[in-house]
C-alpha positions, 0 to 999 in steps of 0.5 A: 531522464537518468537511467540505470544503464548509464552507470555500468559495473567499475573495475576496482582497479585504478579507482580515483577518490573523492571527498566532499559533503553532498549538497543535493540529490538530483535523482534515486531509482526507487528499486535499487538506490541508483543515485545522482548527486551533486558533491561540494569538494572543499578545494573546488567552486563548482559542484561534482556529479556523483552517479552510482548505486547510494540508497542511504546518502542524504544531503549534508553528509560527508562522504568519501567516495572511490570510483572513476571519471567519466563524460556522460553524452547528455550530462557531461562529466561526472564521477562514477562511485563504485563505494562510498564512505560516510565520515563525519565533516571536519570543515565549518561549511561541512558541519553547518551542512551536516547540522542543518540537513535534518540527520539530527533532529531539532537542529535546522537551518537556523540553529545550525548556523547559530551552532557553528558560529558559536562553537566553530570547528569545535561544534561536533565535539562540543555536542558529543562530550559537552552538550550542555554548552548548547545552553549558550546559544540564544533561543536554544532551551533545555528541552530543545537541548535534550531532543538534540543530545537524544538524537545525536546519541541515537545518530551515533548508535545508528552508525554503529549498526551501519558499519556493522551491516556494511562490514557484512555486505548489506546496504545500510539503508535500513540501519535506521528502521532496525535500530528503531525496532531493536534499539541498542540490542540491534547488532545482538539481535541481527547476529543471532537470527538475521531472518527475523529482520524480514519478519519484523522489519518493513521493507526487508525481504528474505533476500536481504536477511539471507545475504546478511546470514551468508555474511555471518557464516550460516550454511546455505543447507542449514535447517534454519535457512530452510525453514525461515525460506519456506515461511517466507515464500509462504508470506510472500504468497499472501501478498498475491492473494493466497492464504494457503498453497498446494505443496506440489507448487511450494516446494519448487518455489522454495527450491528456486529461491534457496537453491537447495535440494528439494528433499531437504526442503520437504523434510524441513517442511515435514518437521514444520507441519509436525510441530504445527507452525505450518498446517497441512491438509487436503483440499480436493485431494491436494495436500495444501500448506497454510501459515498457522495465522491464515489457517486460524483465520479461515477456521474462525471465520467459518465457526463465527458465521455458523454462530451467527446464522445459528442464532436468534435475531434481536430485531423483532419480526415485522410484515415484510411485504408491508414494509416494502410498501411503506418505504416506498412511499417514504422514499418516493420511489417504485421499487423493481422486482429485484430490489424488492426481493433484495429489501425483503430477503435482507430484512429477513435473513441473519446474514445476507449478501447483496451484489450487483455492478453500477447503476443496479440499485445498491444504494437505494436498497441499502437506503430502504433497509435502514429506513425500515430498520431505524424504525426497529432499533438505533443501534445500526452501524454502517461500515466499509473497508476504507476511508474513502469508501466509508465517506462515499457510504455516508454520503449515499445514506446521509449517516455516519459511516466508519472504516472497518478498522474504526469500529473495530478500534485498534489497540497499539499496546496489544497489537490487536483490535479492542472489539472482540468476542468478549468486547463485542460491537454494540449493534442490532444491524450492521451494513458493510459496503464495498465487501469485495474489498475485505480480506481474510484477516479483516473479516475474521476480526469483524465476524468475531466482534459481531454479537449473536443476534445482530443482523449482518448485510454485505454489499459489494460487487462480485466482478470487481477485483478481489481484495488487495489482502489475501483471500477471496471473501465475497466469492467463497462466502456466495459460493459456499451456499450457506448464505442468502444472496441476491444478485442485481443485474437490471440497469435503471433508466437514470443509469442507462444515460451514463456510458461509464456505466453502460460501457462497464456492464458491456465489458463485463459481459464480454462485449466491446465497449461503445468508444465513439462518443462526443465531447459531452459524453462521460466515456472516452477512448483515444487511440494511440499505438506505442507507449511513448505516444500514450504517455504524452497523450495522458501528460497533456489530458491530466495537466491541460485538456481535461481541466480546461474542458471539465474544470476538474482539479488536475491533482484532486479530481483526476486519478490516473490508474495504470495496470503495471508498475514498470515501463514507459506507461507504468505507475512509476514512470507516469508518477515521475513525469505528473510530478514534474508537470503538476507539482514541480519543486526546485527543492526535492526531498528524497528518502526511501528512494523516492522524491517528495515535493511539498503538496505531492499527492501520496498513497499509503502502501501498508495498514498502519493501525497505529496512525488509522491509515489503511493501505491504499488511503490517499493523502497530500504532503502538507509539511517536510520538516527538516528539523524534527525530521517528520513529514506531515500528510493530510488524509481527507479530514486528518493530518498524520505525522510520519517519522522520516523512517517511516516513509517507505510506507509512502509512494507518490500517487498521481498515478496508482494501480487499479487494483490499490484504487479499488473501493474509491472513486474519482471524478475523473479516471484516465487508464493507459492500455496496451498490449505491452500490459498483456499479463495484466489485461483481464476483464475484471481489471478494466472493469473495475478501473472503468467503474472508479470513474464518477463523471468521466472516464478516459481510456488511452491506448489500443483497441486491440489491448482492450479486446485482449482485456474483455475476452480474458475472463480467467480470473487470476488463481488465488488459493484460499482454504475458507471454502472448505472450512465453511464446508466442514462447518456445515457437516459438523452442525 
C-alpha cells in the first residue's frame, strides 16, 4: 500500500525534468492529493511511475515534472515530483489521449480517434480557431459540435484560473468549482475578497482562502482577515453541532487559527456584534456568540412552537378512551399501559413527543394514532428527515411517507423552501419519525410551514446520537417542559427474543451486552485485540462468512460502521480494502482525490436540495460517462446525475460513520471497536450503531473498548440557544 511517508520533501537543487502524458492514476490520498500515476514519455516504451502531491492531474493531460529519481524498496524505480506543470499536448498520441480523457465534454474515445485521424497535429488549433470544421467528422452534428466548443472555451478560461491560483501558491484542484460559481469573473472576485471562497465554494476552507489572501498581500492583522476568521470558526463549530459558542472559548480558538493578538480579535468581534452580523447574549450568565442565521433559526423555532401550542386544533374532539378501545379491536392488539398513555396524549395534545428505544412499541402506537385520526381527516402527512427513514416509515404504516425536504418543496430559483408561513402545508396532522435526526435549520423550516390548527407528533429515540447537523433539537424540546412527552421504557415480549434489542437496552442502561451467543443469535461479538486483526476479521466477514451464513448481499445488505475516520480500522482504510474485495476494477476513475469504480456504493456528504439528495443518502454508481463528464448514481428509486466537478459531494460507503448512518437500517451491520477509538467511545454511539442492525449485528474488537464505551455516558457537549429561546417565549406569554 502506498503511504504518504514514501514521498519525503525534495530539495530544489539538482532536479531532473521529465515530460509526457498521464496514462493512468494508480492512487490518490484524499486528504492531501498525494498521487501515484504512470506517465508515458514520448521517447520511452515503458511507462514511468511518478509520485508526489498532484491533486489535480487527470489521465490524458500532458505534464512537465521536476523532481528526482528514486528506487522504492517495494515498488522499484519511480520519479518523485516536486513541481508539475500542465501543458497542451503537441504530439498525436498526447492529443488523442488528451481528448479521449473526458477533459473536454462531448469528446470520448471514439470521436477523439476520429478527430485526430482527420486533423492530425493541427487538431487542437482547429478546435480553437476553426471549430466549424469539426462538422467534417462523420457522425458529429451541430449540437455536439456546439457542446464541444463551449466546453473547450470553458476549459481555456479554467486554465487561466488555474494559472492565477498556482501563481499565488494555491492548488488548482478547485479551479473548476470556482469557475462554475463565478464564471468569467473568477479572477476578479477571488482577488477582491479571497475569503468569500470559503463561504461560496464547498470544499474550500478558510486556510486555503487565507493562503491566497496572504499571496495577494492582505496583512495578517487586517480587519477583513480577523472578521472572516471569527465567522469561519463559528461556521466550523456548526459542523460539530453547535449553534452558538461561549465567547471565552471562541476567542482562544480564533487566536490559535489566526495567530494574532486576542485584543484585536475582541475588538473585531465587538464590531461584528454592534453591526448585528453576529449576536451576543448571555446563557446562564455567560456571554455567548451566535451567527445571525442560527440565532434567527432558534428564535423562529420558539415563536412557531408558541404559535402552534396557542392555537385551536382543526381536528374535532373525540372520546379518547373509547377511541383506544376501538382501535385495539381494529388492530387486533392489546395495548400496554404506556402505549395507551402515548396514544391518548398524542390524540389530545397539540404538539406531542413520543420517545423510546427499539422494541418499545413506537411503530404500534404510530399505527394506532393513524387508524383513529384517519376517521377524522384525510389530511395527514407522514415524514422523516432522510429518504431511508421515510421508506421505513412507509413500510411500518403501509402509507406513503416523505422526506421533510420533499414535503417542504425546495425551490432552486430562490434557494429556499416553497412551503412557508404564506404557503403552508395542507395537513391537519403531521407525524415526524426519527425526530432525533432533525437539525436546527430543518426544524425552523418545518415549523414555519405548519398551519396554526395542525396537530404535530414527533417520534424518536432521545438516547440515540443527535443530528448530523447543528443542534440538539429533541433534547432541547423535551427539556423545555413546554411540550407533552411520553417516554416508552417497556420492551415487549416479541422484541425480547432479539439479542440486538435486549443488548441495545443493556448498553443504554450502562450494562455489558450478552456476548456469548451461538450462530443462531442475531448479535455476535468476535474478539480481536489489534487493529490489524480486527481489519482482517471484518474483511473476511463481509466478503465471505456473513453472505455464506445468512445469504446477505455483501454490498446491499451489509454495512460496516466505524467510530473513526482514520487508522487501520477507520472508515477511509476499510473503504479502500472493501472496495478492492467487493468491487475490484482494472479501470478506476479518480476525481476529487477519490477512486471510484463502476457499481461502487457511495454516500452523499452534504444536503443538495437541487438534486433532492440529503446528507447521508447511500446509492450505487450506475455509469461513469467520460464523454459527457457525468456520473450517474442510483439512490433507492431515483437516479441522480453528478457533473465531475460535483464529485467531492460523494464518498465511497462500504464503511461509514455511525453518525452518518443514524436513521437508516441495514439487514446486517458490522462494527469495529478498539481502544484506539478512545475519543469516540461513547455509550450513545455504540447504542446507535447496534440499533442500526435489522437482522444481524457483528461487533469485532476488544471487550475493554466495549467497556469504555458503555461506561462513558457523557454526551458530547453541544452549545445551543434553543432552550433559552423557548424559556423567553414562555416568559412573554
